[in-house]
SEVEX-930773 format. One line per 5 residues: number of its first residue (from 1); for each residue x, y, z of N, C-alpha, C, O. Coordinates in steps of 0.02 Angstrom, whole numbers, padded with zeros to 5 digits. Example, Ala and Ser with C-alpha at 12.3 -4.5 7.8 and 13.67 -1.06 7.14 Angstrom:
1> 00660,-00284,00390,00615,-00225,00390,00660,-00165,00390,00712,-00166,00423 | 00642,-00112,00354,00684,-00053,00357,00645,00002,00394,00670,00057,00402
END
This chain:
1> 00223,-00483,-00212,00254,-00428,-00188,00262,-00465,-00076,00225,-00508,-00052 | 00301,-00439,-00050,00290,-00432,00014,00238,-00407,00059,00224,-00349,00041 | 00198,-00428,00117,00155,-00383,00141,00154,-00304,00155,00111,-00260,00163 | 00247,-00311,00154,00241,-00245,00220,00277,-00199,00131,00279,-00137,00129 | 00290,-00222,00097,00313,-00184,00059,00236,-00120,-00006,00231,-00064,-00030
6> 00201,-00181,00000,00135,-00170,00001,00094,-00110,00020,00060,-00069,-00010 | 00119,-00128,00105,00101,-00077,00144,00089,00001,00136,00043,00043,00134 | 00190,-00007,00132,00225,00038,00121,00192,00097,00037,00178,00157,00039 | 00191,00067,-00002,00175,00093,-00072,00098,00131,-00063,00080,00183,-00091 | 00062,00091,-00017,00002,00105,-00016,-00029,00175,00029,-00065,00223,00014
11> 00000,00157,00079,00036,00212,00131,00065,00283,00096,00052,00341,00112 | 00105,00258,00047,00160,00336,00009,00079,00364,-00025,00054,00409,00008 | 00050,00347,-00068,00032,00332,-00128,-00048,00396,-00074,-00064,00449,-00101 | -00078,00379,-00016,-00095,00399,00024,-00079,00480,00033,-00103,00531,00009 | -00026,00466,00081,00018,00523,00096,00025,00606,00050,00024,00665,00069
16> 00034,00565,-00034,00036,00597,-00080,-00016,00639,-00106,-00020,00698,-00124 | -00070,00569,-00101,-00134,00610,-00110,-00168,00669,-00055,-00197,00720,-00073 | -00152,00644,00034,-00170,00715,00029,-00116,00766,00045,-00116,00797,00098 | -00071,00774,00002,-00030,00804,-00014,-00037,00857,-00063,-00009,00912,-00063 | -00090,00824,-00115,-00089,00881,-00144,-00188,00922,-00104,-00209,00975,-00081
21> -00210,00858,-00118,-00272,00920,-00083,-00244,00963,-00014,-00276,01010,00009 | -00196,00946,00007,-00164,01018,00064,-00146,01060,00003,-00159,01117,00022 | -00129,01062,-00042,-00073,01100,-00077,-00148,01136,-00114,-00159,01197,-00111 | -00190,01093,-00142,-00264,01125,-00156,-00280,01184,-00101,-00274,01245,-00098 | -00292,01158,-00082,-00354,01195,-00014,-00269,01254,00001,-00287,01313,-00006
26> -00234,01252,00009,-00195,01326,00010,-00182,01364,-00037,-00164,01423,-00031 | -00192,01317,-00114,-00206,01402,-00162,-00232,01423,-00174,-00229,01481,-00193 | -00326,01351,-00164,-00371,01400,-00164,-00407,01461,-00120,-00446,01504,-00142 | -00379,01453,-00042,-00369,01491,00014,-00337,01561,-00020,-00345,01620,-00006 | -00305,01534,-00062,-00265,01591,-00088,-00214,01604,-00020,-00188,01660,-00014
31> -00200,01538,00042,-00160,01572,00109,-00080,01614,00089,-00043,01596,00043 | -00068,01671,00136,00003,01704,00150,-00003,01733,00056,00052,01738,00027 | -00084,01753,00004,-00061,01774,-00054,-00022,01721,-00108,00012,01732,-00158 | -00044,01656,-00070,00028,01599,-00137,-00022,01605,-00222,-00004,01614,-00280 | -00078,01597,-00196,-00105,01584,-00295,-00073,01624,-00309,-00028,01609,-00348
36> -00079,01718,-00282,-00048,01772,-00310,00040,01755,-00362,00054,01760,-00422 | 00068,01741,-00319,00128,01700,-00300,00162,01675,-00371,00202,01691,-00414 | 00110,01618,-00349,00100,01541,-00388,00102,01579,-00477,00146,01578,-00521 | 00046,01604,-00475,00014,01631,-00550,00061,01680,-00569,00101,01670,-00615 | 00059,01730,-00538,00130,01802,-00586,00195,01755,-00602,00204,01754,-00663
41> 00223,01733,-00580,00288,01683,-00599,00280,01652,-00640,00227,01632,-00663 | 00348,01640,-00659,00365,01596,-00729,00386,01529,-00704,00387,01477,-00736 | 00407,01542,-00621,00448,01468,-00587,00357,01470,-00534,00363,01478,-00474 | 00285,01463,-00564,00237,01429,-00511,00234,01383,-00510,00222,01349,-00460 | 00247,01358,-00583,00230,01274,-00553,00294,01256,-00544,00306,01223,-00594
46> 00317,01256,-00528,00393,01225,-00516,00398,01245,-00441,00436,01211,-00406 | 00365,01293,-00413,00352,01290,-00351,00290,01253,-00307,00292,01220,-00256 | 00246,01269,-00341,00193,01205,-00349,00193,01148,-00327,00158,01118,-00286 | 00246,01132,-00365,00269,01054,-00370,00309,01052,-00312,00291,01003,-00279 | 00362,01086,-00279,00407,01067,-00248,00352,01075,-00187,00349,01044,-00134
51> 00311,01127,-00211,00258,01117,-00118,00268,01051,-00086,00297,01028,-00037 | 00222,01027,-00151,00173,00956,-00179,00207,00910,-00135,00182,00885,-00084 | 00303,00892,-00172,00327,00854,-00166,00374,00843,-00074,00398,00791,-00051 | 00373,00875,-00059,00397,00899,00029,00342,00919,00059,00359,00944,00113 | 00264,00921,00049,00231,00897,00098,00199,00827,00080,00160,00799,00119
56> 00217,00802,00020,00190,00743,00014,00265,00682,00061,00266,00628,00091 | 00305,00726,00044,00351,00666,00095,00335,00659,00159,00340,00610,00196 | 00303,00744,00177,00294,00735,00265,00235,00688,00273,00232,00641,00313 | 00194,00704,00236,00132,00703,00252,00133,00577,00240,00107,00529,00268 | 00191,00594,00165,00171,00508,00187,00228,00465,00233,00234,00403,00229
61> 00261,00502,00269,00275,00474,00314,00250,00452,00370,00254,00397,00399 | 00205,00538,00392,00156,00495,00436,00090,00475,00410,00033,00475,00435 | 00111,00461,00361,00037,00417,00368,00079,00349,00380,00059,00306,00420 | 00127,00342,00351,00165,00249,00375,00180,00249,00448,00177,00193,00474 | 00194,00300,00485,00198,00271,00544,00137,00276,00575,00138,00299,00631
66> 00097,00263,00557,00007,00284,00596,00003,00234,00559,00014,00193,00604 | -00004,00196,00504,-00007,00143,00474,00037,00072,00535,00004,00035,00572 | 00107,00071,00529,00133,00041,00557,00119,00031,00651,00101,-00021,00679 | 00134,00089,00678,00096,00115,00758,00025,00064,00745,00019,00019,00787 | -00039,00068,00679,-00081,00033,00703,-00092,-00076,00709,-00139,-00116,00712
71> -00026,-00076,00706,-00036,-00163,00672,-00020,-00176,00763,-00048,-00221,00794 | 00012,-00146,00783,00041,-00169,00861,-00018,-00198,00897,-00063,-00157,00909 | -00028,-00267,00919,-00072,-00308,00935,-00070,-00284,01007,-00016,-00277,01035 | -00126,-00273,01035,-00143,-00298,01124,-00141,-00324,01150,-00188,-00361,01134 | -00118,-00347,01195,-00118,-00448,01248,-00177,-00433,01256,-00210,-00382,01246
76> -00191,-00502,01285,-00300,-00518,01288,-00267,-00545,01376,-00264,-00605,01390 | -00250,-00501,01416,-00245,-00524,01452,-00245,-00466,01536,-00213,-00450,01586 | -00325,-00452,01489,-00377,-00429,01550,-00362,-00354,01553,-00307,-00328,01545 | -00433,-00318,01569,-00412,-00241,01595,-00312,-00215,01612,-00266,-00250,01633 | -00313,-00160,01597,-00252,-00153,01641,-00270,-00095,01686,-00319,-00061,01672
81> -00232,-00079,01740,-00241,-00072,01805,-00197,-00014,01809,-00202,00013,01864 | -00136,00029,01751,-00101,00071,01769,-00013,00037,01794,00013,-00014,01773 | 00004,00069,01824,00095,00059,01879,00037,00019,01915,-00024,00015,01915 | 00098,-00012,01949,00120,-00068,01985,00138,-00018,02056,00181,00026,02060 | 00099,-00037,02102,00090,00009,02168,00135,-00032,02203,00140,-00092,02216
86> 00170,00033,02217,00260,00029,02262,00215,00027,02333,00174,00068,02355 | 00237,-00034,02360,00195,-00062,02458,00267,-00001,02489,00258,00058,02504 | 00336,-00040,02492,00395,-00048,02530,00437,00012,02523,00497,00003,02518 | 00412,00076,02522,00452,00133,02498,00462,00167,02546,00428,00210,02574 | 00540,00135,02562,00589,00178,02630,00660,00216,02624,00707,00188,02596
91> 00663,00271,02648,00685,00317,02615,00798,00270,02651,00815,00227,02692 | 00838,00320,02599,00909,00290,02610,00940,00322,02634,00920,00377,02650 | 00993,00306,02646,01035,00399,02654,01078,00377,02648,01100,00320,02656 | 01099,00426,02630,01155,00451,02567,01183,00503,02574,01169,00562,02580 | 01253,00452,02573,01313,00492,02593,01328,00559,02551,01319,00544,02492
96> 01354,00644,02558,01411,00692,02552,01461,00688,02552,01485,00660,02601 | 01490,00703,02518,01567,00710,02535,01557,00799,02553,01503,00823,02538 | 01619,00851,02590,01620,00873,02594,01647,00886,02520,01674,00853,02475 | 01612,00988,02534,01621,01041,02467,01692,01086,02456,01714,01141,02471 | 01713,01033,02423,01798,01069,02403,01813,01138,02402,01788,01151,02347
101> 01839,01205,02428,01852,01267,02397,01879,01285,02358,01940,01292,02362 | 01826,01306,02278,01864,01288,02226,01936,01365,02193,01981,01361,02151 | 01915,01423,02236,01963,01460,02246,02019,01462,02248,02058,01498,02218 | 02036,01393,02311,02115,01385,02309,02130,01338,02271,02191,01330,02265 | 02083,01288,02227,02115,01256,02163,02130,01300,02096,02154,01268,02049
106> 02121,01354,02088,02114,01377,02033,02170,01429,02007,02158,01489,02011 | 02241,01401,01973,02315,01421,01948,02287,01468,01916,02226,01473,01908 | 02342,01517,01891,02346,01540,01820,02410,01530,01822,02445,01542,01773
END
């Protein structure tokens, strides 16, 4: 299996695991009465599954993006010094055309 696919699958599993923990904490702390709503409803398990699945998609995407950005190599060119210094700054004249009178060009 290619290394990138293995990285993707691993990070998706981590993201869905984090989503499971997040949804469990939402239910445990009964945020906005979520536990009471899902416990009393016949569609409660479906709601919990959808909550977990949708959060899993988001968390997996963020986890994979973070892992990809962490792969970037920094150049070994020494310390960074910020933006280059601009030394030859001179004002440049800019021409402006005469403003037209808009009332004269409007036709009904």
